[in-house]
C-alpha positions, 0 to 999 in steps of 0.5 A, a space after each residue: 314410140 313416145 318418151 316421157 321426160 322425167 328429169 330436165 337436163 341441166 348442169 346442177 344436181 337436184 338439191 334443196 335450198 341451202 337454208 331452211 325457210 325460217 332460218 333467220 339466225 343464219 344471216 341476221 343482216 339479210 333478215 333485218 334488211 327484209 324486215 325493215 325495207 322489204 321492197 329493197 330486198 325484192 330489188 336486191 333479189 331481182 337485181 342479182 338475177 338480172 330481172 325487173 325490180 318489181 318482180 323480186 318478192 314474187 312467187 315467179 322469181 322464186 320459181 325461176 330461181 328454183 328451176 335454174 338451180 334445180 332446187 326441189 319443189 313445185 310451183 304450188 309449193 312456191 305459191 304457198 310459201 310466197 303467199 303464206 310468208 312472203 318475208 321468209 320466202 324472200 329472205 331464204 331466196 336472198 340467203 341462197 343467192 349470197 351463199 351461191 355467190 360465195 361458192 362461185 356458182 351463181 
């Protein structure tokens, strides 16, 4: 008899990103940082996740982060968000990292 895994085991309950995609007013400094130096924001994201600096502003980084913290979504959604508004996607990811650091769960 075969079993189908529908929920991956992990230490985090399914959740959403802690801020919405376009919630720039919740952290203006991160959004300004991303607007004025987008590659630097990508390096900050990658550095926080112990990854290569060149990967920070990519769909793959968003997918890895979402999977690690059991954030609802799909790779298709990650692709569309990253492709349609890479700046908003990266800022949202950095805001979530900062909030998780404040909460002691990063």
